[in-house]
C-alpha positions, 0 to 999 in steps of 0.5 A: 622971570615971574612973580612968586607967592610964598604960602604955607602949602609949599615947603621951604626950598621948593617952588611949584609952577603951573604949566601952560604959560606962553614964552615971551622973551624980553629984549635980553632973551629973558622969558617974562611970560612964565613958560616952564619949558625954558627951565627944563633941559633937553635931556629926556627921561629914560622911561617916558621919554619926556622932559625932566620936570623935577630937576630944575634949579631956580633962583627966588629973590624978594622984589 
């Protein structure tokens, strides 16, 4: 769970997130540190053998 900023630089329906935040779970196990790795699956990409960054589904709601 992290705050989001709506700008004209990101098109509607798309979320951009910087990498590099630390995993910081709360008492319910929800990450409040903004670690993108908690959103990726364990599936690796066939060519590079890395995690599949471009296939994450997120929920955005107004605070």
